[in-house]
C-alpha positions, 0 to 999 in steps of 0.5 A: 550537576547530576551525581553519575554513581547515584544515577546508575545505582537508582537506574539499575534498581528500577530496571530490576523491578522493572524486569521482576515485574515482567517475569511475574506478569509473564509467569501468570500469562503463560498460566493462564494461557495454559488454562484458556487452551485446556479450558478451549480444547473441553469446549471444543470435545463437549460442542462435539459431542453434545451437538448434532451432527446432522442436518435431521435433528434442527432442534439442536440448532440453538444449543450449537449457537451457545457454544459456537458462541462460547468458543469464540468468546475464549478463542478471543481471551487466549488470543489477547493472552498470547499476545500480551506473552509475546509483548513482555518477552520483548520487553524482558530484552529492552523494556523502555528506551527513555524517561522524562522527568515531568512536574505538571503545572499545580502539582508538587511532585515530578513523574518519572516517566519511562518511555517504551514499545507498550504500556507496563501497568502494576493493576494492584497498585495502579503504578504504570512502570513504562508507557507505550511510545504512541500515549500522549504524555510520550509525546514530550520525549519526541517533541518537548525541550527541557523547561516549560511543554505540555501534551494532549490529554484525553481530557484537554491539554497539560502543562508542566515542565521537563527537568530531565530527559534521558535514553538508554540501551538496554540490550538482553536485560541488560543496561548498556548505558545511558544520557541525558540529552536536552534536546530530541534524540542525541546524535551518538545513539542514531549514529550508532543505530544509523552505521549498523547494518540493513535488514532483509524486512525493515525495522522500527525507529522508535527510539529515534523518531524525530520531531518533525517525522513525530509531527506526522506519526501523531497527527489526527487532526487533517482528512488528507496528509502529503509528507515529500522526503527525500531519500532516506528521510523515512517516510515508509517507516513513519507511516507505518508507526502512524498507523501504529499510531492511529491504531493505539489511539484508535483501540475506544472506537474499535478501529482495527487492521481491517480499516487500514490498507496501503498501496505499495509500488511492487509485492517484494516492497510488501514483503518488506515492509511486512515486520515492522506493524507486527514489531510494533505489537499490531497486525499487519495492514492490508497491502495492494499493488496498483497491479493488484487493483486492476487484476481485481476490476478486469480479470476477465480473461485479459493479460493486463501489462504490469507496471514493472515491464511498462517500465522496462519496455520503456527503458528499452525502446526509448519510444517517445509516443510511448512516454506522450501517450503513458502522460496523456493518458494519465493527465485530468485532460484524458480525465475530462475526455472520459466524461464526456464520453461516460455522459454522452455514451449513456444519453446517446449510445445505448442501443436501445431496441423495442423488445418483441415477446410474443408478436406484441411490443412489450417495451418500445426504445422510447419507453425504454430509454426514458425508464433507464434516463429518470433515475432519481434514486441516483443508481449506477448506470450497469445497475439501472439496466440490469433493473430494466432488463430484470423490469421486462423479464417480469413482464414476460414472465406471466405470459410465457406459458400462452407463447408455449401454447401457440408453439405447440399449436404450430409444432403439432401442425408442422411435419416431423415432430408429432410424437414429440410435440411438448419437448420439442416446443419447450426446447423452442421456446427455451431457444426464443428465450435465448435470442430475446437475452441476447438482443436484451444484453446488447443494450443492457451489458457493457463490454469496457475494452469494446465501449473503450476501444470506440473513442478510438477507433471512432475519430469524429467523436474523438474530437468531438468529446475534445472539444476546448482541451488542449491535446498534445500536439501529437495526438494522431500519433498517440491516437494510432499508437493506442489503436495498435497496442490495444488488442482482445486480449491485452491491455497497455498498463497505461489503459487499465486505468481509464477502463476501470474507471468506466467500469467503476462508474458505471457499475458503483463498486464500493468492495473497501467500504470497510476501509477508513485510512489509506496510505500510499506510498510513492506517490510521484509514481501515480499520476492524477488519473489514478489518484481518481480511481483512489478517490472511487474506491475510497471516498470516505477514508482519510489519506496519508500521501508519501512521495519524493519528486526526485524520484518519479520514474518517466517524468520530471515533477515538482511539487505541485503534483500534490496541489494536484492530489489535494485536488483530486482527493479534495478533503475538507482539513489537509497539511503538506510538510515536507522532511528535508532530512536524509538519514540511510546513506553516509554524507558521502554517498549523499552528496554524490547522488545530488550531483547525478540529479544534476543540483545541488538541492539546498533545502535538503540535509544529510545526517552528517555519518562519514563513510567511504567516499564511492568509487567509479570505476572503468575497465576495458570489459564485462568480463573484467568487472565481472571479476572484480564485483565478485571480488568486492562482494567478498571484500563486502562480507569481510567487512562485516555487510551483510545485505548487497545488491547488484543494481543494473538498468534493466531487467534484462540487463539484470538477468544478464548479469546473473547468467554471468555472476551465478557460477562464480558467486552466491547470487539471487535474481529479483524479478516481478514474480520474486516474493519477498527481498532475501538475505545476501546478495541481489540482484535487482532492476533499477525501477524495483529498487525503490523504497529497499536499501542495502548496506553496499550496492554495486551498479552494474553496466553505466555505460554511456549510453545507458544513463543519458537522459533525464530518466536515466538520471533519476533511476540511477539516482533511486540506485544510489541512493540505496546505500547505506555504507558502499557504492560503487559504479562500473562502466566500460571505457 
């Protein structure tokens, strides 16, 4: 049995020792930084004074390169020193949060391993005062129980015995408390952390990572890791900690933040998660939304419908053909149609023509076609066509002078240009070349929107390409809907993916070649066809896929969606894991949300944190609802809740609520143009709230006609599961 007083003295002494060491290192680093800064300024000054500022002094370029190289090295040293200072300052407040006592098999000594955010090494004694939470030995803190355990070290598996597992709360350099735990993270610490208020930024979870979460974070075996997690299971946070872990173990192979990319549901969510990696001591990685990917490849003056606009229109219109159209355009069947269309176009539809110049056939139609089809090196179609264009111009170039002489003879013998034969002849030659370029572009350049439209406006061709495929029963309505919705300047969201696919397949673009790992969040909201786009953009990358089919938007889905993803991305090693424990909301809110879905999912477990039951309030009119909401906001603030959200079904309803409440309370409207989540009371459409969390949630306008079908139920479920502590729902009788 442990002696608490003795242990307390021991822990106080170790904390003091650790803090003293951090203070010493911080002072050293501050001094070093000051010296580096002065040295860097002097180096820049010397380069400015002693090297060339004129392009005429070419002999001084090597000297300038020498200075630039020196400055780059010093800048890198300065930046690393500044990063260490930031880490030391954070560690001064709380240097570690856990400890395990581990005796390795074959050794007599038991090592006390303290675990924190960063490594802390005394280089004079080689003593590691604190181990980084991502280090191999720290994995036992999250995974191991008391007794026999092991970890994977760089030299192999190390086995031994854990005799102690301890957790600490250290705040502002003071030990608040510690306790010993026999299995994973003790509920009391988790209770305390989960009971706190939410923030306008997602926070790190290193102190409370659970065993099943740690398995995901530390997985290095699989090229494709798929995680199905219930609402509030920490999916996104785990993915960010996984990135931090992979960056940590990838230091030796020069893996950097530029090698990672996160596909986020929207720009607000991107801002919301932007604080986690810096908290973990890593740079933020690239983030991009699917809307931004579409804009990157289809921006040519076109107006692209965004995902939020598509959902808004879908909710308001309740148009079944639109929904069927969206489902069809995202399916593997439509992908097969498009692949057949590409193949047919390349073999049959490119309008090759004889090329004439100077009254001679330069290349015949058949010669050009054979040149195109002869593709031994696997060049992309658009590049082949460009190459053919260059070959034609290279053949024409030597005979342009001969052609110009003929034109000069014609001009000289014609009336009206006797005094400007050469200049007028050159003008005619330029015009003739422009006509030739225009004629060539008819088969060497591809208008992807026009090509896509051809598929729907040539019904005979469409039916030919669909032979043997199971089409929707209302395919004719879908075709007609597509004809009406596509215009010269506007592309609906569901049509962006197939048009982008055409462009990527024809051009063979590779703009993301540096990306080695892709994290896709809210995977349930992407269709199989969109995963084909990811496969084209990131062909060699590993993937971490996160989703929850209960939060799917327009379509009811189940775990078979992950089978489609596995099949499409087709990696050698893949693994599917389930996170079935929800931590975000109280038990009362979680149970209520399950009722909203109309089913009790026995596989889902909720962390037992009890608070007020959700309230459903009916009032006679909107004025009385808005008055009551103002009172709710004031009461929530008085209760210490700082983040409050009023969630409406649509953006249209959110704007209406904002107009009614803005003069009664301090509220902010969040829409697709908002740059980030702000503190205070936010009014937000349901489909934009996904992934976010708030202390208190008020769901507004739950009229009978608003939440009736399966789509509406899922919207309501998403809204309910955003709440940590309080949930209220209003509707008019």
